DOFIVO-659789 format. One line per 4 residues: number of its first residue (from 0); their letters; for each residue z, y, x of N, C-alpha, C. Coordinates in steps of 0.2 Angstrom, whole numbers. Last residue first. Example, Ala and Ser with C-alpha at 12.3 -4.5 7.8 and 13.67 -1.06 7.14 Angstrom:
# DOFIVO-659789
1 = sa = 35 -11 64 36 -5 68 39 0 64; 39 -28 66 39 -22 62 39 -16 66
//
This chain:
# DOFIVO-659789
505 = krkf = 151 -196 21 159 -196 21 161 -203 20; 138 -200 18 140 -199 25 148 -199 26; 139 -200 4 138 -206 8 140 -206 15; 140 -186 1 146 -191 -1 145 -198 3
501 = vvsr = 128 -181 6 134 -179 9 140 -184 8; 119 -188 -3 119 -189 4 125 -187 8; 124 -183 -15 124 -190 -14 124 -191 -7; 122 -169 -14 129 -172 -15 129 -179 -13
497 = vmaw = 108 -169 -14 112 -167 -8 119 -169 -8; 105 -174 -26 103 -178 -20 107 -176 -14; 110 -164 -34 113 -170 -35 111 -175 -29; 102 -153 -31 109 -153 -29 112 -160 -29
493 = gmtf = 90 -158 -36 90 -157 -29 98 -157 -27; 93 -158 -50 91 -164 -46 92 -164 -39; 96 -144 -52 101 -149 -53 99 -156 -50; 83 -139 -49 89 -137 -45 94 -142 -46
489 = gasi = 75 -145 -59 74 -146 -52 80 -145 -47; 81 -139 -70 82 -146 -69 80 -148 -62; 79 -126 -68 86 -128 -68 86 -135 -67; 65 -126 -68 68 -124 -62 75 -126 -62
485 = desv = 62 -130 -82 60 -134 -76 63 -132 -69; 68 -120 -89 71 -127 -90 69 -131 -84; 73 -104 -85 67 -109 -85 70 -116 -85; 85 -97 -87 78 -94 -89 73 -100 -89
481 = rwvl = 99 -99 -86 94 -104 -88 88 -102 -91; 107 -90 -81 105 -88 -87 100 -94 -90; 110 -97 -69 115 -96 -74 113 -94 -81; 97 -97 -63 100 -103 -65 105 -102 -70
477 = iggg = 94 -83 -62 89 -88 -66 92 -94 -68; 105 -79 -55 104 -76 -62 99 -81 -66; 102 -84 -42 108 -86 -46 107 -85 -53; 90 -77 -39 90 -84 -40 96 -87 -44
473 = fivt = 96 -64 -40 90 -66 -43 90 -73 -44; 108 -64 -33 107 -61 -39 102 -63 -43; 106 -73 -22 112 -74 -26 111 -70 -33; 94 -69 -16 95 -76 -18 101 -77 -23
469 = vivs = 97 -56 -13 91 -58 -17 92 -65 -20; 108 -58 -4 109 -54 -10 103 -56 -15; 101 -65 7 107 -68 3 108 -64 -4; 92 -55 11 90 -61 8 95 -65 4
465 = riam = 101 -45 16 97 -44 11 94 -50 7; 107 -53 27 111 -50 21 107 -48 15; 96 -56 35 100 -61 32 104 -59 26; 92 -43 39 87 -47 35 91 -53 31
461 = dilv = 103 -39 46 101 -35 40 96 -40 36; 102 -49 57 108 -49 52 106 -45 46; 90 -45 62 90 -52 59 96 -52 55; 93 -32 67 88 -33 62 88 -40 58
457 = pvla = 103 -35 76 105 -31 70 99 -32 65; 95 -43 86 101 -46 82 102 -42 76; 84 -34 90 83 -41 87 89 -43 83; 86 -16 87 86 -22 91 86 -29 87
453 = rsap = 86 -5 80 80 -9 79 80 -15 83; 101 1 74 97 -1 79 92 -5 77; 107 3 61 106 9 66 101 8 71; 99 -4 47 103 -5 53 102 1 58
449 = apif = 100 5 31 96 1 36 100 1 43; 111 2 18 108 6 23 105 2 28; 107 -3 1 110 -5 8 107 -1 13; 100 1 -10 106 5 -8 109 3 -1
445 = hvtl = 91 -10 -13 89 -3 -11 94 1 -8; 99 -20 -18 97 -21 -11 94 -14 -8; 100 -16 -31 106 -18 -27 104 -17 -20; 87 -14 -35 91 -9 -35 97 -10 -31
441 = ytla = 83 -28 -35 80 -23 -30 84 -17 -30; 91 -34 -45 91 -36 -38 88 -31 -33; 87 -27 -56 94 -27 -54 94 -29 -47; 73 -31 -57 75 -24 -56 82 -23 -54
437 = alll = 74 -45 -59 71 -42 -53 73 -35 -52; 81 -46 -71 84 -48 -65 81 -46 -58; 71 -41 -79 78 -38 -79 81 -40 -72; 60 -50 -77 60 -43 -76 66 -39 -75
433 = vkat = 66 -61 -82 64 -61 -75 64 -54 -73; 68 -58 -96 74 -59 -92 72 -59 -84; 55 -57 -100 59 -51 -100 65 -52 -96; 52 -71 -99 48 -66 -95 52 -60 -94
429 = gatf = 59 -77 -108 61 -78 -101 57 -73 -97; 53 -76 -120 59 -72 -119 61 -72 -112; 36 -77 -114 42 -79 -118 47 -74 -117; 18 -77 -113 24 -74 -112 30 -77 -117
425 = pqig = 5 -82 -114 9 -85 -109 16 -83 -109; -3 -87 -130 -2 -82 -125 4 -85 -120; -15 -92 -142 -10 -94 -137 -9 -88 -132; -27 -91 -150 -20 -90 -153 -14 -92 -148
421 = mksk = -40 -91 -146 -36 -97 -146 -29 -97 -149; -45 -78 -147 -49 -83 -148 -45 -90 -149; -34 -69 -144 -38 -68 -150 -42 -74 -152; -29 -74 -132 -25 -73 -138 -29 -73 -144
417 = iffl = -40 -73 -124 -37 -79 -125 -33 -79 -131; -41 -59 -124 -46 -63 -126 -44 -70 -128; -29 -54 -118 -30 -52 -125 -36 -57 -128; -31 -60 -105 -25 -61 -109 -26 -60 -116
413 = kvvn = -42 -53 -100 -42 -61 -101 -36 -63 -106; -37 -40 -99 -43 -42 -103 -43 -49 -105; -27 -42 -89 -25 -40 -96 -31 -41 -101; -34 -46 -78 -29 -51 -81 -27 -49 -88
409 = ytvt = -41 -34 -75 -45 -41 -77 -40 -46 -80; -31 -25 -73 -36 -24 -78 -39 -30 -80; -25 -30 -61 -21 -29 -67 -26 -29 -73; -36 -30 -52 -33 -36 -54 -29 -36 -60
405 = aila = -40 -17 -51 -45 -21 -54 -41 -28 -56; -28 -11 -45 -31 -8 -52 -36 -14 -55; -27 -18 -33 -22 -18 -38 -25 -16 -45; -39 -15 -27 -38 -22 -28 -32 -23 -34
401 = aaaa = -37 -2 -25 -43 -4 -29 -42 -11 -31; -26 -2 -16 -26 1 -23 -31 -1 -27; -32 -8 -5 -27 -11 -8 -26 -9 -15; -41 2 -1 -44 -5 -3 -38 -9 -7
397 = gnyg = -33 12 2 -37 13 -4 -40 6 -6; -27 7 13 -23 8 7 -27 9 1; -38 7 22 -35 1 20 -30 2 14; -44 23 16 -45 17 21 -42 11 18
393 = ylpi = -44 34 8 -38 31 10 -38 25 14; -58 38 6 -52 42 5 -46 40 9; -66 26 7 -67 32 11 -62 37 11; -59 18 -3 -59 16 4 -60 23 9
389 = lfqs = -61 23 -16 -55 24 -13 -55 23 -5; -75 21 -19 -72 28 -20 -66 29 -16; -77 8 -17 -82 13 -14 -79 20 -14; -67 2 -24 -67 2 -17 -71 7 -14
385 = atli = -71 5 -37 -65 8 -35 -64 8 -28; -83 -3 -37 -83 4 -39 -77 8 -36; -78 -16 -34 -83 -13 -30 -83 -5 -31; -70 -18 -45 -66 -17 -39 -71 -14 -34
381 = lvtf = -79 -17 -56 -73 -13 -56 -70 -12 -49; -88 -28 -53 -90 -21 -53 -85 -16 -53; -79 -39 -54 -83 -37 -48 -85 -30 -48; -75 -38 -67 -70 -37 -62 -73 -35 -55
377 = flmf = -87 -41 -73 -84 -35 -75 -79 -33 -69; -88 -54 -69 -93 -49 -67 -90 -42 -68; -78 -60 -75 -78 -60 -68 -83 -54 -65; -81 -58 -89 -75 -55 -86 -75 -54 -78
373 = vidy = -93 -66 -89 -93 -59 -90 -87 -55 -88; -87 -79 -85 -92 -76 -81 -93 -68 -82; -79 -81 -96 -76 -80 -90 -81 -77 -85; -88 -83 -106 -85 -77 -106 -82 -75 -100
369 = ryfr = -91 -96 -105 -96 -91 -103 -93 -84 -102; -81 -104 -110 -81 -103 -102 -86 -97 -100; -77 -107 -122 -78 -100 -121 -79 -99 -114; -73 -120 -123 -80 -118 -125 -81 -111 -124
365 = sntl = -63 -122 -107 -64 -121 -115 -71 -120 -116; -62 -120 -94 -62 -127 -97 -63 -127 -104; -60 -107 -92 -66 -110 -89 -67 -117 -92; -48 -104 -99 -54 -101 -101 -60 -105 -99
361 = ietn = -38 -111 -91 -39 -112 -98 -45 -109 -101; -41 -105 -79 -42 -112 -79 -42 -114 -87; -37 -91 -81 -44 -93 -79 -45 -100 -80; -23 -93 -85 -28 -90 -89 -35 -92 -88
357 = lgtm = -11 -99 -81 -17 -102 -79 -22 -99 -84; -1 -83 -80 -2 -90 -80 -9 -93 -78; 3 -70 -78 -2 -72 -84 -4 -79 -84; 10 -70 -67 14 -70 -73 9 -71 -79
353 = mdai = 0 -70 -57 4 -76 -58 8 -76 -65; -6 -58 -57 -10 -63 -58 -6 -70 -60; 5 -49 -55 2 -49 -61 -2 -55 -62; 8 -54 -42 13 -55 -47 10 -54 -54
349 = rsig = -3 -49 -35 -2 -56 -35 3 -58 -41; -1 -35 -36 -7 -38 -40 -6 -46 -40; 11 -34 -29 11 -33 -36 5 -36 -40; 5 -37 -16 10 -41 -19 11 -40 -26
345 = vmlv = -4 -26 -14 -6 -33 -15 -1 -37 -18; 6 -15 -14 1 -16 -19 -2 -23 -20; 14 -19 -3 17 -18 -10 12 -19 -15; 5 -21 8 10 -26 6 12 -25 -1
341 = vwkg = 1 -8 9 -4 -13 7 0 -19 5; 11 -1 14 10 0 7 5 -5 4; 11 -6 28 17 -7 23 15 -6 16; 2 -4 38 0 -7 32 5 -9 27
337 = qayi = 8 1 49 4 6 44 2 3 38; 12 -9 56 17 -6 51 14 -1 47; 3 -10 66 2 -14 60 7 -12 54; 6 -1 76 0 -1 73 0 -5 67
333 = dskp = 19 -4 79 18 3 78 11 4 75; 20 -17 83 22 -15 76 20 -8 74; 15 -26 93 11 -20 91 13 -17 84; 23 -41 86 20 -37 92 16 -31 89
329 = ilsf = 36 -40 74 29 -42 76 27 -38 82; 47 -34 69 48 -40 73 41 -42 76; 45 -24 61 48 -22 67 48 -28 72; 40 -30 49 35 -27 54 38 -25 60
325 = iadi = 52 -35 44 47 -39 46 42 -36 51; 59 -23 42 62 -28 47 56 -32 49; 52 -18 31 53 -14 38 55 -18 43; 54 -28 21 47 -26 24 48 -23 31
321 = ncwi = 63 -34 14 64 -34 21 58 -32 25; 60 -32 1 67 -30 3 68 -30 10; 48 -39 1 48 -31 0 55 -29 2; 51 -53 2 47 -49 7 48 -42 7
317 = glfl = 60 -55 -9 62 -57 -2 58 -53 4; 52 -51 -19 58 -48 -18 60 -49 -11; 42 -61 -18 40 -54 -17 46 -50 -16; 49 -73 -21 46 -72 -15 45 -65 -13
313 = ftgi = 53 -70 -34 58 -71 -29 55 -70 -22; 40 -68 -40 45 -63 -40 50 -64 -35; 35 -82 -39 32 -76 -36 36 -70 -35; 45 -89 -47 44 -90 -40 41 -84 -36
309 = ifln = 43 -82 -60 50 -83 -56 49 -84 -49; 29 -84 -62 32 -78 -62 39 -77 -58; 29 -98 -62 25 -95 -57 28 -87 -56; 36 -101 -74 38 -103 -67 35 -100 -61
305 = lssk = 29 -93 -84 36 -92 -82 38 -94 -75; 16 -99 -83 17 -92 -82 24 -91 -80; 18 -113 -85 15 -111 -79 17 -103 -78; 23 -113 -98 28 -115 -92 25 -113 -86
301 = kyit = 12 -108 -105 19 -104 -105 23 -106 -99; 2 -117 -102 1 -110 -102 8 -106 -101; 8 -129 -106 6 -128 -99 5 -121 -98; 8 -126 -120 14 -128 -117 13 -127 -109
297 = dihp = -5 -125 -123 -1 -119 -124 6 -120 -120; -10 -138 -121 -12 -132 -117 -8 -126 -117; -3 -144 -132 -1 -146 -125 -4 -140 -120; -9 -137 -143 -2 -136 -142 0 -138 -134
293 = idnr = -23 -142 -141 -21 -135 -140 -14 -134 -139; -31 -154 -139 -24 -154 -139 -22 -147 -137; -44 -160 -139 -42 -154 -143 -35 -153 -144; -47 -169 -130 -43 -172 -135 -41 -166 -141
289 = vyae = -53 -161 -121 -57 -166 -124 -53 -169 -130; -42 -153 -117 -48 -150 -122 -52 -155 -125; -35 -161 -109 -32 -159 -116 -37 -156 -120; -44 -162 -98 -43 -168 -103 -40 -166 -109
285 = siip = -42 -149 -93 -49 -151 -95 -48 -157 -100; -29 -149 -90 -31 -145 -95 -38 -147 -98; -30 -159 -79 -26 -160 -85 -28 -156 -91; -38 -152 -70 -41 -158 -73 -37 -160 -79
281 = asim = -29 -141 -67 -36 -140 -70 -38 -146 -73; -17 -144 -61 -17 -143 -68 -24 -143 -71; -20 -145 -47 -18 -151 -51 -18 -150 -58; -23 -132 -43 -27 -138 -41 -26 -144 -45
277 = vian = -13 -124 -49 -20 -124 -52 -24 -130 -50; -2 -127 -41 -2 -129 -48 -9 -129 -51; -7 -121 -28 -5 -128 -29 -5 -131 -36; -9 -108 -32 -14 -112 -29 -13 -119 -30
273 = rpis = 4 -104 -35 -1 -104 -40 -7 -108 -38; 11 -105 -23 13 -109 -28 7 -110 -34; 5 -94 -16 3 -101 -14 5 -105 -20; 8 -80 -18 3 -84 -23 2 -91 -21
269 = ivla = 16 -75 -8 19 -77 -15 14 -80 -19; 8 -73 3 12 -79 3 15 -81 -4; 2 -61 2 -2 -67 -2 2 -73 -1; 9 -52 10 10 -52 3 7 -58 -1
265 = irsa = 4 -56 23 11 -56 21 13 -56 14; -9 -53 21 -7 -60 21 0 -61 20; -10 -39 20 -11 -43 14 -9 -50 15; -6 -36 34 -2 -34 28 -3 -38 22
261 = idfi = -17 -42 41 -10 -44 42 -6 -42 36; -28 -35 35 -28 -42 34 -20 -45 36; -26 -21 38 -26 -24 31 -25 -31 30; -28 -22 52 -22 -20 49 -21 -22 42
257 = atsg = -41 -27 53 -35 -31 55 -29 -29 52; -48 -17 47 -48 -24 44 -42 -28 46; -47 -7 57 -44 -6 50 -43 -13 46; -54 -14 67 -48 -12 68 -44 -11 61
253 = lgge = -67 -15 62 -63 -21 62 -56 -20 64; -68 2 56 -71 -5 57 -67 -11 57; -66 15 56 -60 11 59 -63 4 60; -76 19 43 -73 21 49 -67 17 50
249 = fapl = -84 4 36 -82 11 36 -78 13 42; -87 -9 37 -93 -5 36 -91 3 36; -75 -16 36 -79 -16 43 -85 -11 43; -72 -15 22 -69 -11 27 -72 -11 34
245 = lvke = -79 -25 15 -81 -18 14 -78 -14 20; -74 -37 17 -81 -37 18 -83 -29 18; -61 -36 15 -62 -37 21 -70 -37 23; -61 -33 1 -59 -28 5 -61 -29 13
241 = ihpl = -65 -45 -4 -70 -40 -4 -68 -34 0; -57 -56 -6 -59 -55 1 -63 -48 1; -56 -59 -19 -50 -59 -15 -51 -56 -8; -70 -59 -24 -65 -54 -25 -59 -54 -21
237 = laas = -78 -70 -19 -79 -63 -16 -73 -58 -18; -74 -80 -27 -73 -81 -20 -73 -74 -17; -77 -75 -40 -70 -77 -39 -69 -78 -31; -91 -74 -39 -87 -68 -39 -80 -69 -38
233 = aggl = -94 -87 -38 -96 -83 -32 -92 -77 -33; -90 -92 -50 -87 -94 -44 -88 -90 -38; -98 -85 -59 -91 -84 -59 -88 -86 -53; -111 -90 -55 -109 -83 -55 -102 -81 -54
229 = lvwl = -108 -104 -57 -111 -101 -51 -109 -94 -50; -106 -106 -71 -100 -106 -66 -102 -103 -59; -119 -107 -75 -114 -102 -78 -108 -101 -73; -123 -118 -69 -127 -112 -68 -122 -106 -70
225 = gyry = -114 -128 -74 -114 -126 -67 -118 -120 -65; -118 -129 -87 -112 -127 -85 -111 -124 -78; -131 -135 -85 -130 -128 -88 -123 -125 -87; -127 -147 -79 -132 -142 -76 -131 -135 -79
221 = mekf = -119 -153 -88 -116 -151 -82 -121 -146 -78; -128 -155 -98 -123 -151 -100 -120 -148 -93; -136 -164 -92 -139 -158 -94 -134 -153 -95; -127 -175 -89 -130 -171 -84 -133 -164 -86
217 = aphr = -121 -184 -98 -118 -177 -97 -122 -173 -93; -129 -195 -98 -129 -191 -104 -126 -184 -103; -137 -197 -82 -131 -198 -86 -131 -193 -92; -148 -196 -74 -149 -199 -81 -143 -200 -85
213 = ifgf = -142 -191 -63 -148 -187 -66 -149 -190 -73; -134 -201 -58 -131 -195 -62 -136 -191 -65; -141 -210 -51 -141 -211 -58 -138 -205 -62; -141 -210 -37 -143 -204 -40 -144 -205 -48
209 = dlst = -129 -216 -27 -132 -218 -34 -134 -211 -37; -126 -221 -10 -126 -216 -16 -130 -219 -22; -113 -230 -1 -120 -229 -4 -120 -225 -10; -100 -228 1 -104 -228 7 -112 -228 5
205 = flrn = -88 -219 -7 -93 -224 -8 -98 -223 -2; -70 -218 -7 -76 -217 -3 -82 -222 -5; -58 -223 -12 -62 -218 -16 -69 -216 -13; -48 -229 -6 -53 -233 -9 -57 -229 -14
201 = qfrl = -40 -222 2 -39 -222 -5 -43 -226 -9; -47 -223 14 -41 -226 14 -38 -227 7; -58 -215 11 -59 -222 12 -52 -226 12; -52 -203 10 -55 -205 4 -56 -213 5
197 = yvlm = -48 -202 24 -43 -202 19 -46 -205 12; -61 -201 30 -56 -206 32 -51 -207 26; -65 -189 25 -69 -195 23 -64 -201 25; -56 -180 31 -56 -181 23 -60 -187 21
193 = aaia = -59 -181 44 -53 -183 42 -53 -184 34; -72 -175 44 -72 -182 46 -65 -185 43; -69 -162 41 -73 -166 36 -72 -174 37; -62 -159 52 -58 -159 46 -62 -163 41
189 = vgys = -72 -159 62 -67 -164 62 -63 -165 56; -80 -148 57 -83 -155 57 -77 -160 58; -71 -138 59 -72 -140 52 -76 -147 52; -71 -138 73 -65 -140 70 -66 -142 63
185 = vvtl = -83 -132 76 -82 -139 77 -76 -142 74; -80 -118 74 -85 -122 70 -84 -129 70; -71 -117 84 -69 -116 78 -73 -119 73; -80 -117 95 -75 -123 94 -72 -123 87
181 = nvmt = -85 -104 94 -90 -110 93 -85 -117 92; -74 -96 97 -78 -96 91 -82 -102 89; -72 -101 110 -67 -101 105 -70 -101 98; -83 -96 117 -82 -103 116 -77 -105 111
177 = dfti = -82 -82 116 -87 -86 113 -86 -93 112; -70 -81 123 -70 -79 116 -76 -82 113; -69 -95 135 -70 -88 133 -70 -87 126; -55 -105 141 -61 -104 137 -62 -97 136
173 = vkfg = -44 -102 149 -47 -109 149 -54 -108 146; -36 -91 147 -42 -90 151 -45 -97 152; -25 -92 139 -24 -94 146 -30 -94 150; -31 -88 127 -26 -83 130 -25 -85 138
169 = fllv = -39 -99 125 -42 -93 126 -37 -88 130; -29 -108 122 -34 -110 128 -38 -103 130; -23 -102 111 -19 -103 117 -24 -104 123; -34 -103 102 -32 -96 104 -28 -97 111
165 = llsn = -34 -117 100 -40 -113 103 -38 -106 106; -22 -120 95 -24 -123 101 -29 -119 104; -23 -112 83 -18 -111 87 -19 -113 94; -34 -119 76 -34 -112 78 -29 -110 84
161 = alrl = -27 -131 74 -33 -131 79 -34 -124 81; -18 -127 65 -16 -130 72 -21 -130 77; -27 -124 55 -23 -119 58 -20 -121 65; -32 -137 51 -36 -132 54 -32 -126 57
157 = gver = -20 -144 47 -24 -146 53 -28 -141 56; -15 -136 36 -11 -137 42 -15 -139 48; -24 -134 26 -19 -129 28 -16 -130 34; -33 -146 27 -35 -139 27 -30 -134 29
153 = ilsp = -24 -157 28 -30 -156 32 -32 -149 33; -15 -154 17 -13 -155 24 -18 -154 29; -24 -154 6 -21 -148 8 -18 -148 15; -27 -168 7 -32 -163 8 -29 -156 10
149 = vair = -14 -172 4 -17 -174 10 -23 -169 12; -12 -167 -10 -7 -166 -4 -10 -167 3; -20 -171 -20 -21 -164 -17 -17 -163 -11; -26 -181 -32 -23 -181 -25 -25 -175 -21
145 = lnir = -32 -183 -44 -25 -181 -44 -22 -182 -37; -45 -185 -44 -41 -191 -43 -34 -190 -43; -50 -173 -43 -51 -176 -49 -47 -183 -49; -47 -170 -29 -43 -167 -34 -44 -170 -41
141 = syse = -56 -177 -22 -50 -179 -22 -45 -176 -27; -67 -168 -25 -67 -175 -27 -60 -178 -27; -62 -157 -19 -63 -157 -26 -64 -164 -29; -64 -161 -5 -57 -159 -8 -57 -159 -16
137 = lall = -77 -161 -4 -73 -168 -4 -66 -167 -6; -80 -148 -6 -83 -153 -10 -79 -159 -10; -73 -142 5 -71 -140 -2 -74 -145 -7; -81 -147 16 -73 -148 15 -71 -147 8
133 = yvmg = -93 -143 13 -92 -150 12 -85 -151 12; -91 -129 15 -94 -131 9 -92 -139 8; -87 -127 28 -82 -126 22 -85 -129 16; -98 -131 35 -92 -135 36 -87 -134 30
129 = vtlp = -108 -121 31 -109 -129 30 -102 -133 30; -101 -110 36 -102 -111 29 -103 -118 27; -103 -112 50 -96 -112 47 -96 -113 39; -117 -112 51 -113 -118 52 -106 -118 49
125 = ifvy = -118 -97 48 -121 -103 45 -118 -109 45; -110 -89 56 -108 -90 49 -112 -95 46; -117 -88 68 -111 -92 68 -109 -94 61; -126 -77 68 -128 -84 66 -122 -89 66
121 = yyrv = -118 -66 71 -122 -66 64 -123 -74 63; -110 -60 81 -109 -67 79 -112 -69 72; -115 -47 82 -116 -52 88 -115 -59 86; -111 -41 70 -118 -42 72 -119 -47 77
117 = lmps = -98 -40 72 -100 -44 67 -108 -46 67; -97 -31 83 -95 -38 84 -98 -43 78; -99 -19 78 -105 -22 81 -103 -30 83; -95 -10 66 -92 -16 68 -98 -20 71
113 = hdly = -101 3 64 -93 2 64 -91 -4 67; -115 0 65 -112 7 67 -104 6 68; -118 -12 59 -120 -11 66 -116 -5 68; -117 -15 45 -111 -16 50 -112 -14 57
109 = fkly = -129 -12 38 -122 -11 35 -116 -11 40; -139 -16 46 -139 -9 44 -132 -8 42; -137 -30 46 -137 -26 52 -136 -19 51; -140 -33 33 -133 -35 36 -132 -30 42
105 = lpkf = -153 -30 32 -148 -26 28 -141 -27 31; -159 -39 41 -160 -32 42 -154 -28 38; -156 -52 34 -153 -50 40 -153 -42 42; -161 -58 23 -157 -51 22 -154 -49 28
101 = llyl = -166 -70 27 -170 -65 24 -167 -58 24; -155 -77 31 -159 -75 36 -164 -69 33; -150 -79 18 -146 -76 23 -150 -73 29; -159 -86 11 -158 -79 9 -154 -76 15
97 = lafa = -159 -98 19 -165 -94 18 -164 -87 16; -146 -102 17 -148 -101 24 -155 -97 23; -145 -104 3 -141 -99 6 -144 -97 13; -154 -115 0 -156 -108 -2 -152 -103 1
93 = tlgv = -147 -125 7 -154 -123 9 -156 -116 7; -135 -125 0 -135 -123 7 -142 -121 10; -140 -130 -12 -137 -123 -12 -137 -121 -5; -144 -143 -9 -149 -138 -12 -146 -131 -11
89 = lpti = -132 -148 -4 -138 -147 0 -143 -142 -2; -123 -149 -15 -123 -143 -11 -128 -142 -6; -128 -161 -22 -130 -155 -24 -129 -149 -20; -123 -172 -14 -130 -170 -14 -131 -163 -16
85 = iift = -109 -174 -17 -112 -174 -10 -119 -171 -10; -108 -174 -31 -104 -169 -27 -106 -169 -20; -117 -184 -34 -118 -178 -37 -114 -172 -32; -110 -195 -29 -116 -193 -26 -118 -186 -28
81 = flqr = -99 -195 -37 -98 -194 -30 -104 -192 -27; -105 -199 -49 -101 -192 -48 -100 -190 -41; -109 -212 -46 -114 -207 -47 -111 -200 -47; -97 -218 -44 -102 -218 -38 -107 -212 -39
77 = rsae = -92 -217 -57 -89 -214 -52 -93 -213 -45; -101 -226 -63 -102 -219 -65 -98 -214 -60; -97 -238 -58 -103 -236 -57 -104 -228 -58; -83 -239 -62 -85 -239 -55 -92 -236 -54
73 = dqfr = -79 -227 -76 -80 -234 -73 -83 -233 -66; -79 -213 -78 -73 -217 -77 -74 -224 -74; -84 -199 -82 -86 -204 -76 -80 -208 -74; -79 -190 -90 -84 -194 -93 -87 -199 -88
69 = shfr = -69 -183 -83 -67 -188 -88 -72 -192 -91; -76 -174 -75 -75 -180 -72 -72 -186 -77; -80 -162 -80 -84 -168 -83 -82 -174 -80; -72 -152 -74 -73 -152 -81 -76 -158 -84
65 = vavs = -72 -155 -60 -66 -155 -64 -67 -156 -71; -86 -154 -57 -83 -160 -56 -76 -161 -60; -88 -140 -60 -92 -145 -64 -88 -152 -63; -80 -135 -50 -78 -134 -57 -82 -139 -61
61 = pvgl = -87 -139 -38 -80 -141 -39 -78 -140 -47; -101 -134 -40 -99 -141 -40 -92 -143 -41; -107 -122 -40 -102 -123 -45 -99 -130 -45; -114 -121 -28 -118 -122 -35 -113 -124 -41
57 = lafs = -111 -119 -15 -108 -125 -19 -111 -126 -26; -117 -107 -11 -120 -113 -9 -117 -120 -13; -108 -98 -17 -115 -98 -19 -118 -105 -18; -97 -101 -9 -96 -100 -17 -103 -100 -20
53 = myiv = -100 -99 4 -100 -106 1 -99 -106 -6; -99 -85 6 -106 -88 6 -106 -95 2; -85 -83 5 -90 -80 0 -97 -84 0; -82 -91 16 -79 -92 10 -83 -90 4
49 = pftl = -89 -84 27 -91 -91 24 -88 -93 18; -81 -72 27 -88 -72 25 -90 -79 23; -68 -77 32 -69 -74 26 -76 -74 23; -68 -81 45 -67 -86 41 -66 -83 33
45 = ltsa = -72 -69 51 -75 -75 53 -74 -81 48; -64 -58 46 -70 -59 44 -74 -66 46; -50 -62 52 -52 -59 45 -59 -61 43; -48 -67 64 -43 -69 59 -45 -67 52
41 = ylgl = -59 -63 72 -57 -70 71 -53 -71 65; -60 -48 69 -66 -53 68 -63 -60 67; -47 -43 71 -51 -42 65 -57 -46 64; -45 -48 84 -41 -50 79 -45 -49 72
37 = qeqt = -55 -40 91 -55 -47 91 -51 -50 85; -49 -27 88 -56 -29 86 -57 -36 86; -37 -28 95 -37 -27 88 -43 -29 85; -38 -42 107 -38 -35 105 -38 -34 97
33 = myqn = -27 -56 109 -33 -53 106 -32 -45 106; -14 -61 112 -20 -63 117 -26 -59 115; -4 -58 103 -3 -58 110 -9 -58 115; -10 -58 91 -8 -52 93 -7 -52 101
29 = ylil = -11 -72 89 -17 -68 90 -15 -61 93; 3 -75 89 -1 -78 94 -8 -74 95; 9 -66 79 12 -67 86 6 -69 91; 2 -65 67 7 -60 69 9 -60 76
25 = infi = -6 -77 67 -9 -70 66 -4 -65 69; 2 -88 69 -4 -87 73 -6 -79 73; 12 -86 60 14 -86 67 7 -85 71; 5 -88 49 8 -81 50 10 -81 57
21 = givv = 1 -101 50 -4 -95 50 -1 -89 51; 13 -108 50 8 -108 56 3 -102 56; 17 -104 37 21 -103 43 17 -103 49; 6 -109 30 7 -102 30 11 -100 36
17 = gvys = 8 -123 32 2 -120 34 3 -112 34; 20 -124 25 20 -126 32 14 -123 35; 15 -121 12 20 -116 15 20 -118 23; 7 -132 10 4 -125 10 8 -120 14
13 = viss = 16 -142 9 11 -142 14 8 -135 15; 23 -138 -2 27 -139 4 22 -138 10; 13 -138 -12 16 -132 -10 20 -132 -3; 10 -152 -12 5 -147 -10 8 -140 -8
9 = kfgq = 22 -156 -18 20 -159 -12 15 -154 -8; 22 -149 -30 27 -148 -26 25 -150 -19; 10 -154 -36 10 -147 -35 16 -145 -30; 14 -167 -38 8 -166 -33 8 -158 -31
5 = rvii = 25 -165 -47 25 -169 -41 20 -167 -36; 20 -157 -57 26 -155 -53 26 -158 -46; 10 -165 -62 8 -158 -60 14 -156 -55; 17 -176 -66 12 -176 -61 10 -170 -58
1 = gm = 24 -170 -77 27 -173 -72 23 -174 -65; 19 -164 -88 20 -159 -82 23 -163 -76
//
């Protein structure tokens, strides 16, 4: 777990810096200079649709690379794997572009009535998808070399800072909205160039390609695995964003999408640690399967579940106990505070996903990987059905409810499957302790009266008091009760470093 913790910690720091920039962008900067419809387009759909499209165009390359990289260890085979990662998406991108243009009439029919801006920028999604595909492909190559911090820096921080600059230029009328959208596409080209420079610096970049991967003994298995992963990967990319795909087609259009997007982004902050741990854990889980080391996988399963549940619950408590204050601080709070219950439902769905640990990664790297596709398709059907029923009735709240129902059901099904097939499950006595501490913390904070004034200073004081209580009761309880060995050890090490620095200064 050492390298997982180190790389995961670095990536988490970078991700949270990116989140801070992203939150500032969406809650403050975008709100300041964009209309609600423009915000719904730029902050939500413009960078959401290409994420879904690229999941098809990638043809499962990142998952294939992670699963089979251990069979490409010498210099020659590494060059072949790099060639595979670079060339394969070209096939997927060509197919995507043809299908995208072919289905243009259906796209126009779906969005024209409620979201005409999506129709206006129809062609922008093609180059954006290309940029996202190759940025993720290069990042997956870096992942298999157990280097995720710098790629995260480029994607999470660099691109968001570029967005900040572009919006400021738009806000000060230096560029038009059309130019801002086009320059956003250019920013992905710059990010890809930065990734290539980093790989070159790491001596991992090959300037000549080797198509010998076609003759590699593992290629046929890679091909079959990639086809299975394609469906699952596409579904996995669609599911977190499906509400942003559906909402623009209903009453409220991009305006409702903007409300949902801001609220869901507040809640999704809690899932960042999972993303970082997944990126570095997947190759290690894959290698453990090669050795048939199920006990090691079980250890990772339990530790990831407990630690992610603790971190996610702590962050969720901090957000939900301050939710009214958070919304009161953002511009146009009377509009976006309507998404309060979206925060609750999306937050709970993220907690459910984190407390079940790395179940997807354990399943997709095992011999049962085909079942994950079945579960993912089941999840897709479930959330689509629930969304089609709930969104017309409850709008963005219905979208959040559909996501909660589908996420909990999906994770419960996978949990029981892994238990029945592999005999491992993620829960320990620590899980119950976390639930108990969370309930105690929330009940304590719940009875604190809200500030009489919504002025800035009283609101910030109220947030500080509530945050301190959450930290003392929940965070202190985790340490005193020694719920997690990893978190206790990390806190002890951090406290020792702080004491040493303070002592030296004295």
